[in-house]
C-alpha positions in Angstrom: -72.8 -121.7 -123.6 -70.1 -123.4 -121.1 -71.0 -124.0 -117.7 -69.4 -120.8 -116.0 -71.0 -118.4 -118.3 -74.7 -119.9 -117.6 -74.3 -119.4 -114.2 -73.1 -116.1 -114.3 -76.2 -115.3 -116.6 -78.4 -117.0 -114.4 -77.5 -114.9 -111.0 -77.4 -111.8 -113.8 -81.1 -112.5 -114.2 -82.1 -113.3 -110.7 -80.7 -110.2 -109.5 -82.6 -108.5 -112.1 -85.7 -110.2 -111.4 -85.1 -109.1 -107.6 -84.5 -105.4 -108.4 -87.9 -105.1 -110.9 -89.6 -106.8 -108.0 -88.4 -105.0 -105.0 -88.9 -101.7 -107.1 -92.6 -102.6 -108.0 -92.7 -103.6 -104.3 -91.7 -99.9 -103.3 -93.1 -98.0 -106.4 -96.7 -99.4 -106.1 -97.3 -101.4 -103.1 -95.4 -98.8 -100.4 -96.0 -95.9 -102.2 -98.7 -94.3 -100.4 -97.1 -95.5 -96.9 -93.9 -93.8 -98.0 -95.3 -90.5 -99.3 -97.1 -90.5 -95.8 -94.2 -90.9 -94.1 -92.8 -87.4 -91.8 -89.5 -88.7 -92.5 -90.1 -88.2 -96.2 -88.5 -84.5 -96.5 -88.8 -84.9 -100.6 -92.6 -85.1 -100.1 -92.7 -82.6 -97.3 -90.8 -80.1 -99.3 -93.1 -80.6 -102.5 -96.1 -79.8 -100.1 -94.5 -76.7 -98.3 -94.2 -75.4 -101.7 -97.4 -75.2 -102.4 -100.1 -73.4 -100.3 -102.4 -76.0 -98.1 -105.9 -75.4 -97.9 -107.6 -73.9 -95.1 -110.0 -75.3 -92.6 -112.9 -73.1 -91.6 -115.6 -73.2 -88.9 -118.9 -71.3 -88.9 -116.9 -68.9 -91.7 -114.1 -68.3 -89.2 -110.6 -69.8 -90.5 -109.4 -72.3 -87.9 -106.2 -73.3 -89.7 -104.2 -71.8 -93.1 -100.8 -71.7 -94.7 -98.9 -68.1 -95.0 -96.4 -67.3 -97.8 -93.1 -67.0 -96.3 -89.2 -66.3 -97.4 -87.3 -69.4 -96.6 -86.9 -73.0 -98.1 -90.1 -73.9 -96.8 -92.3 -71.6 -98.8 -95.6 -72.0 -96.7 -95.7 -71.7 -92.5 -98.8 -73.4 -91.4 -100.6 -71.3 -88.8 -103.7 -71.7 -86.4 -105.1 -68.2 -86.5 -107.9 -66.2 -83.9 -106.3 -66.3 -80.9 -107.9 -69.7 -79.9 -105.5 -72.3 -81.5 -105.8 -74.4 -78.4 -109.8 -74.1 -78.0 -109.9 -75.8 -81.8 -106.7 -78.0 -81.6 -108.8 -81.5 -81.0 -110.6 -80.4 -84.2 -107.5 -79.4 -86.4 -104.7 -81.0 -84.8 -101.3 -80.1 -86.3 -99.3 -80.0 -89.1 -95.5 -80.4 -88.5 -92.5 -80.7 -90.8 -91.3 -82.5 -88.0 -93.8 -84.1 -86.3 -96.4 -85.2 -88.9 -99.9 -84.3 -88.3 -103.3 -85.2 -86.2 -106.9 -84.7 -86.2 -108.2 -83.2 -89.6 -105.3 -82.2 -90.7 -103.9 -85.5 -91.0 -107.6 -87.6 -91.8 -108.3 -84.9 -94.5 -104.5 -84.7 -95.6 -105.3 -85.5 -99.5 -108.0 -82.7 -99.9 -105.7 -80.0 -97.4 -102.7 -80.8 -99.7 -104.6 -80.8 -103.2 -103.2 -84.5 -104.1 -107.0 -85.5 -104.0 -108.5 -87.4 -107.0 -111.1 -84.9 -106.6 -109.0 -81.8 -107.6 -107.4 -83.3 -110.8 -109.4 -81.0 -112.8 -108.1 -78.0 -110.5 -104.6 -79.0 -110.8 -104.8 -79.5 -114.6 -106.0 -75.7 -114.9 -103.1 -74.5 -112.5 -100.5 -76.2 -114.6 -101.5 -74.7 -117.7 -102.5 -71.3 -116.6 -99.5 -71.0 -114.7 -100.8 -70.7 -111.4 -99.1 -71.8 -107.8 -100.8 -75.6 -107.0 -102.8 -75.2 -104.1 -104.9 -77.8 -101.8 -108.4 -77.6 -101.0 -110.4 -76.7 -98.0 -112.2 -78.2 -95.2 -115.6 -76.8 -93.7 -116.2 -78.4 -89.9 -119.6 -78.8 -88.4 -118.2 -76.8 -85.5 -120.1 -73.7 -84.1 -117.7 -71.5 -82.8 -119.4 -69.4 -80.2 -119.9 -73.2 -78.7 -116.6 -74.3 -79.2 -115.4 -71.1 -77.4 -118.1 -71.1 -74.3 -117.1 -75.1 -74.1 -113.2 -74.6 -73.7 -113.5 -71.4 -71.7 -116.0 -73.2 -69.4 -113.3 -75.8 -68.8 -110.5 -73.3 -68.4 -112.4 -71.4 -65.7 -114.5 -74.5 -64.3 -111.4 -75.6 -62.1 -108.6 -73.8 -60.3 -106.0 -74.1 -62.6 -108.0 -75.1 -65.3 -110.4 -78.4 -65.9 -109.3 -81.9 -67.3 -111.7 -83.5 -69.3 -113.6 -82.9 -72.5 -116.9 -81.6 -73.8 -118.9 -82.7 -76.8 -122.0 -81.3 -78.4 -124.0 -82.7 -81.2 -127.2 -81.4 -83.1 -129.2 -84.4 -82.2 -131.5 -85.1 -85.7 -128.4 -84.5 -88.0 -125.4 -85.8 -85.7 -123.6 -83.0 -86.7 -120.6 -82.2 -84.1 -121.3 -78.8 -83.1 -118.7 -78.7 -80.2 -115.4 -80.5 -79.4 -113.1 -80.0 -76.8 -110.3 -81.7 -74.9 -108.5 -80.0 -72.2 -105.8 -78.7 -71.2 -105.3 -78.3 -75.0 -102.0 -77.5 -76.9 -101.1 -74.5 -79.6 -100.7 -76.2 -82.8 -98.3 -73.3 -83.8 -95.5 -74.1 -81.8 -95.5 -77.5 -83.6 -96.1 -75.9 -87.0 -93.2 -73.5 -86.6 -90.4 -73.6 -88.6 -88.0 -73.1 -85.8 -86.7 -76.5 -84.6 -85.9 -75.5 -80.9 -89.4 -74.1 -80.6 -91.0 -77.2 -81.8 -88.6 -79.6 -79.8 -89.3 -77.4 -76.8 -92.8 -77.4 -77.2 -93.4 -81.5 -78.2 -90.9 -82.3 -75.2 -93.0 -80.3 -72.8 -96.6 -82.2 -74.3 -95.1 -85.5 -74.0 -93.2 -85.5 -70.7 -93.7 -89.3 -69.2 -94.7 -88.1 -65.8 -97.3 -85.4 -66.4 -100.7 -86.4 -65.8 -102.2 -83.1 -68.0 -101.1 -85.2 -71.4 -102.1 -81.7 -73.6 -102.1 -84.2 -76.9 -104.5 -86.6 -75.8 -107.9 -85.7 -77.4 -109.9 -87.0 -74.7 -113.1 -86.4 -76.4 -112.9 -89.3 -78.4 -109.8 -91.2 -77.6 -110.1 -91.3 -73.5 -112.4 -93.8 -71.6 -114.5 -92.9 -68.5 -116.7 -94.7 -65.9 -119.9 -92.7 -66.8 -121.3 -93.0 -63.2 -124.8 -92.2 -62.9 -125.3 -91.0 -66.4 -125.6 -94.5 -67.6 -128.6 -94.8 -65.7 -130.3 -93.7 -68.6 -129.4 -96.8 -70.9 -130.1 -99.0 -67.8 -133.7 -97.0 -67.6 -134.1 -97.5 -71.6 -133.5 -101.3 -70.6 -136.0 -101.4 -68.4 -138.3 -99.4 -70.7 -137.8 -102.2 -74.0 -139.2 -104.6 -71.1 -142.2 -103.0 -70.3 -141.3 -101.6 -66.9 -142.9 -98.3 -66.5 -141.6 -95.2 -64.4 -144.3 -96.1 -61.6 -142.8 -99.4 -61.2 -141.8 -99.5 -57.1 -138.2 -99.7 -56.1 -136.1 -99.9 -53.0 -135.2 -96.8 -51.2 -132.9 -97.8 -48.9 -129.8 -96.1 -48.2 -127.8 -99.5 -48.7 -128.1 -102.9 -50.7 -126.6 -106.2 -50.7 -125.2 -107.4 -54.2 -126.7 -110.6 -55.1 -124.7 -113.5 -53.5 -122.0 -111.3 -52.1 -121.9 -109.8 -48.2 -120.7 -106.7 -50.6 -123.0 -103.7 -50.1 -123.5 -100.6 -52.3 -124.8 -97.4 -51.0 -126.3 -94.4 -52.9 -124.5 -91.1 -52.9 -124.1 -90.1 -49.5 -125.4 -93.4 -47.7 -128.7 -91.4 -48.0 -132.3 -92.8 -48.1 -133.8 -92.1 -51.5 -135.6 -89.1 -50.6 -139.8 -89.0 -50.9 -139.8 -92.5 -50.3 -143.2 -94.1 -49.0 -143.2 -97.1 -47.2 -139.4 -97.6 -48.2 -139.9 -97.6 -52.0 -139.9 -94.9 -54.8 -141.1 -95.2 -58.1 -138.7 -95.0 -61.0 -139.2 -91.6 -61.4 -138.2 -90.8 -58.4 -135.1 -93.1 -58.3 -134.1 -91.3 -61.9 -134.3 -88.0 -60.6 -132.8 -88.3 -56.9 -130.3 -90.6 -58.9 -130.9 -93.3 -56.5 -128.2 -96.3 -56.7 -129.7 -98.8 -54.7 -133.0 -99.0 -56.4 -131.4 -99.2 -60.0 -129.4 -102.0 -58.4 -132.7 -103.8 -57.6 -134.3 -102.8 -61.1 -131.6 -104.8 -62.9 -131.1 -107.5 -60.8 -134.5 -108.3 -59.7 -137.4 -106.5 -61.9 -135.8 -107.1 -65.1 -136.1 -110.4 -67.4 -133.0 -112.0 -68.4 -131.4 -108.9 -67.4 -127.9 -109.4 -67.9 -128.6 -110.0 -71.6 -131.2 -106.9 -72.0 -128.9 -104.7 -70.3 -126.0 -105.6 -72.5 -128.2 -105.4 -75.5 -129.7 -101.8 -75.0 -126.1 -100.7 -74.1 -124.9 -102.2 -77.5 -128.1 -100.6 -79.4 -126.8 -97.4 -78.1 -123.0 -97.7 -79.6 -120.9 -99.7 -76.7 -119.4 -102.9 -77.2 -119.3 -102.1 -81.1 -116.0 -100.1 -82.6 -117.6 -96.6 -83.8 -117.4 -95.5 -87.1 -114.5 -92.9 -87.8 -116.0 -89.1 -87.8 -113.4 -89.2 -89.6 -111.4 -89.1 -86.4 -110.8 -92.2 -85.1 -112.7 -92.9 -81.7 -112.0 -95.7 -78.8 -114.9 -98.3 -78.4 -117.0 -97.6 -75.5 -117.8 -101.0 -73.6 -120.0 -102.3 -70.7 -116.9 -104.5 -69.7 -117.1 -108.1 -68.2 -120.7 -108.6 -66.6 -120.2 -112.4 -64.8 -122.6 -112.6 -62.8 -125.6 -110.0 -60.9 -123.3 -108.8 -58.8 -121.6 -107.4 -61.6 -124.7 -106.4 -63.2 -125.9 -104.4 -60.4 -122.6 -102.4 -60.5 -122.7 -102.0 -63.7 -126.1 -100.8 -63.9 -125.0 -97.6 -62.2 -122.1 -97.0 -64.5 -118.8 -98.5 -62.5 -117.5 -101.6 -62.2 -116.1 -101.7 -66.0 -118.2 -99.7 -67.8 -116.0 -97.3 -70.0 -117.3 -94.6 -72.4 -115.8 -91.6 -74.3 -117.7 -87.9 -73.8 -118.7 -88.6 -77.3 -120.5 -91.6 -76.9 -122.1 -90.3 -73.6 -123.1 -86.9 -76.3 -124.6 -89.6 -78.4 -126.7 -91.1 -76.0 -128.1 -87.7 -74.9 -128.6 -87.1 -79.0 -130.3 -90.0 -79.4 -133.2 -89.7 -76.6 -133.5 -86.4 -77.5 -134.3 -87.2 -81.5 -137.2 -89.4 -80.7 -134.6 -92.6 -79.7 -133.0 -92.3 -83.3 -129.6 -92.6 -83.5 -127.4 -90.8 -86.1 -123.8 -91.4 -87.2 -122.0 -88.3 -85.7 -119.5 -86.4 -88.1 -117.0 -83.0 -87.9 -116.8 -82.6 -91.9 -119.4 -80.4 -93.4 -118.3 -80.0 -97.1 -115.1 -80.1 -98.6 -114.2 -77.4 -101.2 -111.8 -76.8 -104.3 -109.4 -74.0 -104.0 -112.1 -71.6 -105.6 -114.7 -72.8 -103.2 -116.2 -75.1 -105.3 -118.1 -78.2 -103.5 -116.6 -81.3 -103.8 -118.8 -83.3 -101.4 -121.3 -82.7 -98.8 -122.0 -85.0 -95.7 -125.6 -85.9 -95.4 -126.9 -87.1 -92.1 -127.3 -90.7 -91.8 -129.0 -93.0 -89.2 -127.6 -96.1 -87.6 -130.4 -96.9 -85.7 -133.4 -96.6 -83.1 -132.5 -98.3 -79.7 -135.7 -97.1 -78.5 -138.8 -95.7 -80.0 -140.3 -92.7 -79.6 -142.7 -93.3 -76.7 -139.4 -94.7 -74.7 -137.6 -91.3 -76.0 -140.7 -89.3 -74.2 -140.4 -91.1 -71.1 -136.8 -90.9 -70.7 -137.0 -87.1 -71.4 -139.8 -86.6 -69.1 -137.3 -88.1 -66.3 -134.3 -86.0 -67.5 -136.5 -82.7 -67.3 -137.0 -83.7 -63.4 -133.5 -85.0 -63.0 -132.5 -81.4 -64.6 -135.1 -79.5 -62.0 -133.1 -81.5 -59.2 -129.9 -80.2 -60.2 -127.8 -77.4 -58.9 -127.7 -74.4 -60.7 -131.1 -75.4 -62.7 -133.3 -72.9 -64.3 -133.2 -70.1 -66.9 -134.8 -69.6 -69.8 -134.5 -72.9 -71.8 -135.9 -76.0 -70.8 -133.2 -78.3 -70.6 -133.4 -82.0 -69.9 -130.3 -83.6 -68.3 -128.7 -86.5 -66.2 -125.6 -86.2 -63.8 -123.0 -88.7 -62.9 -120.5 -88.8 -60.2 -117.9 -91.9 -61.3 -115.5 -93.2 -58.5 -112.5 -94.4 -59.5 -109.1 -95.4 -57.6 -105.4 -94.8 -58.6 -103.1 -97.8 -59.2 -102.8 -98.6 -55.2 -106.4 -98.3 -54.7 -106.7 -95.0 -53.2 -110.0 -93.3 -54.0 -109.2 -90.2 -56.3 -111.5 -87.3 -56.8 -114.8 -88.4 -58.7 -115.1 -88.1 -62.5 -118.1 -85.3 -62.4 -120.5 -85.9 -65.5 -123.3 -84.0 -67.4 -125.1 -84.8 -70.4 -127.7 -82.9 -71.1 -130.1 -82.0 -74.5 -132.2 -78.6 -75.0 -134.7 -77.2 -75.2 -136.7 -80.6 -73.9 -138.8 -80.6 -76.9 -137.6 -80.2 -80.4 -134.1 -80.2 -79.0 -131.2 -78.0 -80.9 -128.4 -79.2 -79.0 -127.0 -82.2 -77.2 -124.1 -82.3 -74.8 -121.2 -84.3 -72.6 -119.2 -82.7 -70.2 -116.6 -84.7 -68.4 -114.5 -83.0 -65.6 -111.6 -85.3 -64.0 -110.2 -82.9 -61.2 -113.3 -81.0 -59.9 -112.1 -78.4 -57.2 -114.5 -79.8 -54.3 -112.8 -83.1 -53.7 -114.8 -86.4 -52.9 -117.8 -83.8 -53.5 -117.3 -83.1 -56.7 -120.7 -84.0 -58.0 -121.8 -83.8 -61.7 -124.0 -81.2 -61.1 -122.1 -78.7 -59.2 -118.8 -79.0 -61.4 -119.7 -80.1 -65.0 -123.8 -78.9 -65.4 -122.7 -75.1 -65.2 -120.1 -75.8 -68.4 -122.7 -77.6 -70.2 -125.5 -75.0 -69.8 -123.3 -72.4 -71.0 -122.6 -74.5 -74.0 -126.3 -75.0 -74.8 -127.0 -71.5 -74.1 -124.1 -70.5 -76.7 -126.0 -72.4 -79.2 -129.5 -70.9 -78.1 -128.8 -67.7 -77.0 -130.8 -68.1 -74.1 -134.0 -68.4 -75.9 -136.6 -71.1 -74.1 -138.2 -74.0 -76.1 
């Protein structure tokens, strides 16, 4: 073979090898990502040619597919007149914008491609039956979900911005997961391009403070304010400091090694003081900031390490497991000195938590100090309702022991009695929070109003966290006044007003 032919042959061989390598890369290594790409119309057309499975809550269908005439054979719908209430759970499934939440995370079950549905696909092929997706059964209690959503809609003028999360303490089941303002996923699932694009533009406007497509329950981080005193108290209890320890009742305290003064809410002296001091029980009941600063900076040994370690045991400073929704990481932030520790001990400075994390804190206390893995999917089913998978409750750890949890429960019961709107048939243990924050120019804004609770206070069936960003009372928008009524309504929706 002469030189020119040999060179041409080598060039052809190299091109063939390159072509094969590229084909292998595309068909093997990039296959999953290309199939999932929302721009892949071929895959989408194939998916819309089969009936996508349902998502259910408490026996009610909250997402389904309806046969229609047209190029796309099925329309994804979110029925029942409460699509916006369940949108943070279901997410949306859109021909143009892809999918989110359970529509995304359980897509292989819903579209029928999951390996566990191979037998169903095989039988459908030979029987001539149209292919179908599997079903997702959630842990959501529809009554609680609607109570939480309606509470947020009606709790503020024009509706509250914020979130509600409710858990079953001894299993980790997520009973309610609400984020407001919300959106109607039917608009994004529409086969009318103008409807889809109009809704998308409105809900993703750059200058909008409402941001309805943000799932505040799991993806937004907030300063927890005084609700964090539950974890601060747990850190003290783990060191053997009891509820009778005496702490300052002063209205103001100077942070260590600074000239900065920190005050109680409203600048008041802690109530029921004796000789200028109160017990930890009283400080917790009346949420006295100065007492908690002294507790962490003067009473605890190796305080920063102990505080941070306890917070980490409760789930901060570590990436949380998916539920299967992805959850933002809660954090204590940087604590370089005792002054920073004092601020952090009352849930300010750089401490940030998701509503889900704060619900888990309440649930852990309610469950005798045992922290359970939260989960949103109860079962996965085939189209003929055969169970493919059932989620089993799993323990993460025990941040505190049973005696410490009981002490915290008693402190939270006393706190609830001192909270606006307390009382009723159900015995509730709670902690409120009023978290101060400022805009980018440093101007103080309406505080975030928190309420974390569980009920009944003995053998709790539900734990809840409520965060409201825009209470109607301005600077007086406390957790007890704004978030508390919403949280109690959610608990009562589960318990039916029965005491315990």
